C-alpha positions, 0 to 999 in steps of 0.5 A: 500500500505505502509504496504506491502513495508517491507514484505521482505527485501531480495535483497532490496537496499537503496540509502542514501546520507550523509552516513558517519556520524550522522543519515546518517551513523546510517541509513546505519547500521540499514538497513544493520542489517535488511538485506538490501544492502546499497549504501551510498554517502558521501565525506569522507570514513575515517569516516566509520568503516572498518567492514562496509566498508568490508560488502559485502552489503555496497557500498560506493560512494565518492562524494561532493554533493555540487560540482554539475558538478562532483556529477551529473556524479557520481550519474547518473552512480550509478543509471544507474548501480543499477536499483533495488533501492527500497528506496531513503533517501536524507539526506545530509546536513551541519549546520553552526550556523550563526546569522543575526549579523555574517552570510555571503553570502558564508556560505549561499551559502554553506548551500543551495548548500548542504541542498537544491540544492543537493536534487533537483539534486538527485531528477532530476537524480532519476526521469531520471533513475527510473520510480517511483511507489508505490513500491518506497520510497522517504524520504527527511531529514528536521528538526524541525528547519524548522517549524519556524524561530529561533534565530541563525538559519538564514541559517540552518532553512530556508534551512530545511523549504525549504525541508519541502515545497518540500516534501509537494509539491511532496506528493501533486502531487504523493499521493499514486503513491509513498511512500513520507516521510518527516523526521523532527528530533529534536536534534540528536548527530551528528558532526553538533550539537556538535558545539552548545554551548546551552543545547539541549533538548531531545538530542537523539543518531543517532542510536535511530533516525535511528531505529525510522525512519526505523520503520516508513518509510514503514508505513502509514503517511507522516511525521516522527518527533521525539522526543516527546514532543519536536517535538510537542512543535516546531510544536505548534510554527507554529500556534502561532500568530507572536506577541506571538511567537516573545515575547517568543523568545525574552524572551528566547533568549535575555539573552546571 
């Protein structure tokens, strides 16, 4: 089934949230290069280069996905007007690098509103407007940070862990009735990662990340994760006994 999804890109349409920067915008560029029409949702059109804005195959939709009352109406209208969307990539997310010692509820709410609840809202509206089948692709953008609890990731990590569980749940229900993809990148050069003060191993450009995603999203398999070996190291942490895992994190992060 999945091998045939990329047979012909002529007339194909992709719906991408968080489309103005980072992986989201790089995915817009990659899909346009591959001949797709792109519907990109984001808050700020000023971040998108004019050549992309002027591309007749690109449609920008301005919305703050965390403003649920407004975004519900906007997304619903977009989906009603575009009944030929093949691929939905739910990518929107924010990163607030809080730790247990300094986080606050407002930052937690902002993180989960954008990273988790906006995904659920988009899913509800997609299901309302589309009878999803094996010709459709639904991709949810999570992160390797969702594999295991990490220091100074008290907000971002749990929100991405929720998305991993969400994608797994959808896949376990839909199986081959829908091409469900979970995307878990490592460190990618985005506005979010620029705030990090520590060295980010295997840091990757968003364009390279987008190429990897496009190359794998219509092939067999459920999870798209990269870069190697960082993703494997992070995944290995999932199976470590807690005693050993916490000893490693204590040793690595105890020094400021």
